C-alpha positions, 0 to 999 in steps of 0.5 A: 973236500979240500981244495978246488975239485973238478966237478963230478956232474950228475951227483949228489955231494953229501954235506954243508952246502957252503962248504961243498960250493967253496970246494967246487970248480968256481965260475963253473955252473950255468944255473943254481936252483934253490929251495932253501929252508923257509924259517917258518917259525911254527910254534906248537902243533897245528890242528884242524877243526876236527883236532887232527893233527896237520903234518906241517914242516917242523923238521930241524933243518928249518929251525933258527934261533933268530932272524939275525942267524937265518940272515947269516945263513942266507948270506953264506949260501947265496954267496958261495952259490954266486961264487960257483955260477958262471958270469952268465949265469942265473940263480932261482930261489923259492921261499914264502912270505916268511923268508923270501923278502930277506932273501931278496934283500941279500941277493941284492946286496951281494950284487945279483940283479932281479930279473922277475919274481914269479908267483906259484899259484897252487891250484890246491893250497892247504886251508888256513885252518885257524881262520885268522888269516887269508889262506896262503896259496902262493909262493914267490920264486925270484930269478936273478942274473949273476950281475946286471952285465950278465948275458943271461939265458932266457928262452922266451920262444920255449916259453911261449910254446908251452903256453899256446902261443901266448907270452908266458906270464909270471904267475904260474897256476900249478898244483902241489906235488901230490898223488903218485909223484909225491914220495912216501916212506915205508910207513906211507908217510911223506918222504920230504915235507916240502917236496916240489912238483916236477911241473915247477921245475920243468918251467924253470929249466926249459925257461933258463938253460939249454941242453947240456947245461949244469944246474946246481941245486944246494938244498937237493931233497929228494932230487926234483931238480935232478929228476927234471934236469935229467929228463930234459938232457941237463946235467945237475950237481946236487948238495944234500946233508941228509942221507935219508933224502939222498937215498930217495933222490938217488932211487928216483933219478936212477929210474929216469930215462933221459930224453933224446937229443936235438930238436926234441930238447931244445927250441930255437931262439929267434934272436939266435936265428941268422939275420934276414934283411927285408931287402933279401926278400926282394933279391929272391923275387919273393917280393917285387919292387912296387908291390903293395904291403898293408898292415893286418887291419888293412889301415896302413899301406905302403909300397916297396922300393927297388932298394928294400925301403918302404914308400908311403905318402908320409915317409920312406924308410925300413919296414920297421920306421915306416910301421912306427911312423904311420902309427905314431908309435915309438918302434915297430916290428916290421916282420910282423906288422906288414903283410903281402897279399897271397891269393885273397889272403893277406900273409905277414912277410915274416912267413917269407923270412922263415922259409928263407931261414929254413932254405925252402925259399926257392920253392915259393911262388908269390901269386 
């Protein structure tokens, strides 16, 4: 490739990832997911107790002459990836104890701003056959914004929905890629030694991108990133050297049907919803001046003033200020803290806000 070219989306570029990223349109990609060589530094064959050979990662692409050589390789691809990211873009990189700490240091040196480290706990890790160390049962993902000033994307509500309405934690319990998902060659052997499970990429893509966003994978392998991106209505750019892997990736992605548009693919963020002042509930008659609000446990009470403030014996102010003052807390989300009475039940006032946002509030009557 010569000169900057307009990116071809949903395409696999073959060649050196650093050179190709330098030739791509700069500041054009929303997210980078990278599964680089781990530099495992294996010495000799690894045998099970019965002397059978373990199918370990011993491919040429994972061999580096020294740590210095690996660091130079890492700095080059991370620099190129940073240049192709949009100002508000983010990067994910996965690794093991062999390389992830070196990668983390270099990406910080380059100006990336680390947001989280995610622990992928494997439900079915490979045993430690030699019995000389703990079983290595996890890998680490670093999620980083392009810079400290980046307004990166995080789909908090989508992650909470995936986790049965609980906040998604930074430890993900996901099995290795096995069974039908594992691509095999004509001899029944693994098509790629480090194929990642689609469930892992599902969380990465759902958490940090929107439908239509562009995800670049500079170490595309057999196309897990592209396959998952297509399923979720995102576009991808893959870069891979090995035509053997590219063949499997193209076949795999070609068999996938893209999901529908709209609500199926997108979870609205509460932060992006229209702002509804508490006073709107009073103006619309959903709550009345003088009505009493209580906390979920019934311990704290306040009455609604005509101007939309709350009045308690201790203080007067917004739903947030009064809730925080009564608890002696630095802050309070008044929408979930305060409840109104409907029949024999106490209901969070946030339910009324949701009705206004869905434009169905005119049908609501408060008993």
